[in-house]
C-alpha positions as CSV (number, residue, x, y, z in Angstrom):
1,M,83.5,-44.7,4.3
2,K,80.2,-45.0,6.0
3,T,79.9,-47.8,8.6
4,S,77.1,-49.1,10.8
5,I,77.3,-50.8,14.2
6,E,74.9,-53.7,15.0
7,R,73.6,-54.2,18.5
8,S,73.0,-57.6,19.9
9,D,69.5,-58.8,20.6
10,E,70.4,-59.3,24.3
11,E,71.6,-55.7,24.5
12,M,68.4,-54.4,23.0
13,K,66.2,-56.6,25.3
14,I,68.0,-55.2,28.4
15,D,67.5,-51.6,27.1
16,V,63.8,-52.2,26.2
17,L,63.1,-53.5,29.6
18,A,65.0,-50.6,31.2
19,E,63.0,-48.1,29.1
20,L,59.7,-49.8,30.0
21,E,60.6,-49.6,33.7
22,F,61.7,-46.0,33.2
23,D,58.2,-45.0,31.9
24,P,55.9,-44.4,34.9
25,S,52.8,-45.1,32.8
26,V,53.9,-48.7,32.2
27,K,53.8,-51.6,34.7
28,V,56.8,-53.5,33.4
29,S,56.3,-56.6,35.6
30,D,53.2,-57.5,33.4
31,I,55.0,-57.2,30.1
32,G,57.4,-59.6,28.4
33,V,60.1,-58.7,25.8
34,L,61.6,-60.9,23.1
35,V,64.1,-59.7,20.6
36,K,65.2,-61.4,17.4
37,D,67.3,-59.7,14.7
38,G,66.3,-56.3,15.9
39,T,62.6,-57.0,16.0
40,V,61.0,-56.6,19.4
41,T,58.0,-58.6,20.4
42,L,56.0,-57.2,23.4
43,N,53.6,-59.6,25.2
44,G,51.8,-59.9,28.5
45,F,49.0,-57.5,29.4
46,A,48.2,-53.9,30.2
47,T,45.4,-52.5,32.3
48,S,44.4,-50.0,29.5
49,Y,44.9,-49.2,25.9
50,G,46.8,-46.1,26.9
51,E,49.3,-48.2,28.9
52,R,49.7,-50.6,25.9
53,F,50.3,-47.7,23.6
54,A,52.9,-46.2,26.0
55,A,54.8,-49.6,26.2
56,V,55.1,-49.7,22.4
57,R,56.2,-46.1,22.3
58,S,58.9,-46.8,24.9
59,A,60.3,-49.7,22.8
60,K,60.4,-47.4,19.8
61,R,62.8,-45.1,21.6
62,V,65.5,-47.8,22.1
63,A,68.6,-47.7,19.8
64,G,68.8,-50.6,17.3
65,V,65.1,-51.5,17.3
66,K,64.0,-52.1,13.7
67,A,60.4,-53.3,14.1
68,I,57.9,-54.0,16.9
69,A,55.3,-56.8,17.2
70,D,52.6,-55.7,19.7
71,D,51.1,-58.8,21.3
72,I,50.1,-57.1,24.5
73,E,46.6,-57.9,25.7
74,V,44.5,-55.3,27.4
75,K,42.8,-56.6,30.5
76,L,40.6,-54.0,32.0
77,P,40.2,-53.8,35.8
78,D,36.7,-53.4,37.1
79,S,37.2,-49.7,37.8
80,F,38.0,-49.1,34.1
81,R,35.1,-51.0,32.6
82,R,32.6,-49.0,30.6
83,T,29.7,-49.9,28.3
84,D,30.2,-49.4,24.5
85,G,27.7,-46.6,24.7
86,E,29.6,-44.8,27.4
87,I,32.9,-45.2,25.5
88,A,31.3,-43.9,22.2
89,A,29.9,-40.9,24.0
90,A,33.2,-40.1,25.7
91,A,35.1,-40.5,22.4
92,A,32.7,-38.3,20.5
93,H,33.1,-35.7,23.2
94,Q,36.9,-35.8,23.1
95,I,36.9,-35.4,19.3
96,K,34.4,-32.6,19.4
97,W,36.5,-30.6,21.9
98,N,39.8,-31.1,20.0
99,T,40.6,-28.0,18.0
100,T,42.9,-29.9,15.7
101,I,40.0,-32.1,14.3
102,P,37.5,-30.7,11.8
103,P,34.1,-30.6,13.5
104,G,31.4,-33.0,12.5
105,V,33.6,-35.1,10.3
106,A,34.8,-38.1,12.4
107,Q,32.4,-40.9,13.1
108,V,32.9,-43.2,16.1
109,T,31.7,-46.8,16.6
110,V,32.5,-49.0,19.5
111,R,32.2,-52.8,19.8
112,D,33.4,-54.7,22.8
113,G,35.5,-51.8,23.9
114,W,37.2,-51.4,20.5
115,I,36.9,-48.0,18.8
116,T,36.6,-47.6,15.1
117,L,37.1,-44.2,13.6
118,Q,35.8,-43.3,10.1
119,G,35.4,-40.1,8.1
120,E,37.3,-38.1,5.4
121,F,39.9,-35.5,6.3
122,A,42.2,-33.3,4.3
123,W,45.3,-33.7,6.4
124,W,47.1,-36.7,8.0
125,H,47.7,-34.8,11.3
126,E,44.0,-34.4,11.7
127,K,43.5,-38.2,11.2
128,N,46.3,-38.8,13.8
129,A,44.8,-36.3,16.2
130,A,41.5,-38.1,16.1
131,E,43.1,-41.4,17.1
132,E,45.3,-39.8,19.8
133,A,42.2,-38.1,21.3
134,V,40.7,-41.5,22.3
135,H,43.8,-43.5,23.4
136,H,43.4,-42.9,27.1
137,L,39.7,-43.2,27.6
138,A,38.6,-45.6,30.3
139,G,37.2,-48.9,28.9
140,V,39.1,-48.7,25.5
141,K,40.7,-52.0,24.4
142,G,42.0,-50.8,21.0
143,V,41.6,-48.3,18.2
144,T,41.2,-48.9,14.5
145,N,41.6,-45.7,12.4
146,L,39.8,-46.0,9.1
147,I,39.7,-42.3,8.4
148,T,40.5,-41.6,4.8
149,L,42.3,-38.7,3.3
150,K,41.2,-36.4,0.5
151,P,44.0,-33.8,0.2
152,K,44.2,-30.8,-2.0
153,E,46.1,-31.0,-5.3
154,A,49.8,-31.6,-4.6
155,P,52.2,-28.8,-5.6
156,A,54.7,-29.6,-8.4
157,D,57.7,-29.2,-6.1
158,I,56.5,-31.6,-3.3
159,E,59.8,-33.5,-3.3
160,S,61.7,-30.2,-2.6
161,I,59.3,-29.2,0.1
162,I,59.7,-32.5,2.0
163,K,63.5,-32.6,1.5
164,E,63.8,-29.1,2.9
165,A,61.7,-30.0,5.9
166,I,63.9,-33.1,6.5
167,E,67.0,-30.9,6.3
168,R,65.6,-28.6,9.0
169,N,64.8,-31.6,11.3
170,S,67.3,-32.2,14.1
171,L,66.3,-35.9,14.4
172,L,67.1,-36.7,10.8
173,V,70.2,-36.9,8.6
174,S,69.0,-35.6,5.2
175,E,71.9,-37.1,3.2
176,Q,70.7,-40.6,4.2
177,I,67.1,-40.1,3.1
178,Q,65.8,-40.2,-0.5
179,V,62.3,-38.7,-1.3
180,E,60.3,-39.7,-4.4
181,A,56.9,-38.2,-5.2
182,V,54.5,-39.2,-7.9
183,G,51.5,-37.0,-7.7
184,N,50.0,-37.3,-4.2
185,E,52.1,-40.3,-3.3
186,V,55.5,-40.2,-1.5
187,I,58.1,-42.9,-1.1
188,L,60.9,-42.7,1.5
189,R,64.1,-44.7,1.1
190,G,67.5,-44.8,2.8
191,K,68.3,-45.2,6.4
192,V,67.8,-43.6,9.8
193,R,69.3,-43.9,13.2
194,S,66.3,-45.2,15.1
195,Y,62.7,-46.3,14.9
196,T,61.6,-43.0,16.3
197,A,63.5,-41.2,13.5
198,R,61.8,-43.5,10.9
199,E,58.4,-42.4,12.2
200,E,59.5,-38.7,12.3
201,A,60.6,-38.9,8.6
202,E,57.1,-40.3,7.8
203,R,55.4,-37.5,9.8
204,V,57.4,-34.9,7.9
205,A,56.3,-36.4,4.6
206,W,52.7,-36.5,5.6
207,A,52.9,-32.9,6.7
208,A,53.5,-31.7,3.1
209,P,50.4,-30.3,1.3
210,G,48.5,-32.6,-0.9
211,V,50.1,-35.9,0.3
212,F,47.6,-38.8,-0.1
213,S,49.9,-41.7,0.9
214,V,53.4,-42.3,2.3
215,T,55.3,-45.6,1.7
216,N,58.1,-45.8,4.3
217,E,60.9,-48.0,3.1
218,L,63.5,-46.5,5.4
219,D,65.9,-49.0,7.1
220,V,67.0,-48.5,10.7
221,E,70.7,-48.6,11.5
222,W,71.2,-47.3,14.9
223,F,74.6,-45.6,14.2
224,W,76.7,-44.8,11.3
225,G,79.6,-42.4,10.7
226,E,83.0,-42.0,9.2
227,E,85.7,-44.7,9.8
């Protein structure tokens, strides 16, 4: 019979703090951690959006974490401050030179250090690459990704394509994940071992040709096995 083991909130808090301290791009002394029923809340401040992003990414790696509330505030030191014009120019340059992103498609606007991305792409990985390209620019306080997707027609066997990709993936247990596809829309149900695995399953679904949206209903149970 399948079983799951729950970790205490205190255990997870200790591990999240340890993981934050282990990440050299995060100043753990400026970040607070609260855990309740497997949901991690990060607060405090970071000196850049890249550091804030790294802190959230570190928390996702910890076993037992089911959800994350990011309340970290970005407080830029004087050396990182840039005008909105400078940030917009740098962001446009980064996107232009990224070979993953279709040229001339993404539009960048910046207000008070916050970048908004718009445009229409065919693939989710292109949308994701545009956002990642601007994470670590000096002066950035946050990123809103409003890029829309207009994929090609979905193949009839899209469920099989995604299931086979999940079976090949070393981070995922395919028997625990159900895939349902209706046209260009995909729904994931079941359970995974970690928050990172949950995101990986979603990435796999997005990678299938023709996918327009992915609804991720996977539950996180950090461990299960035979009794």
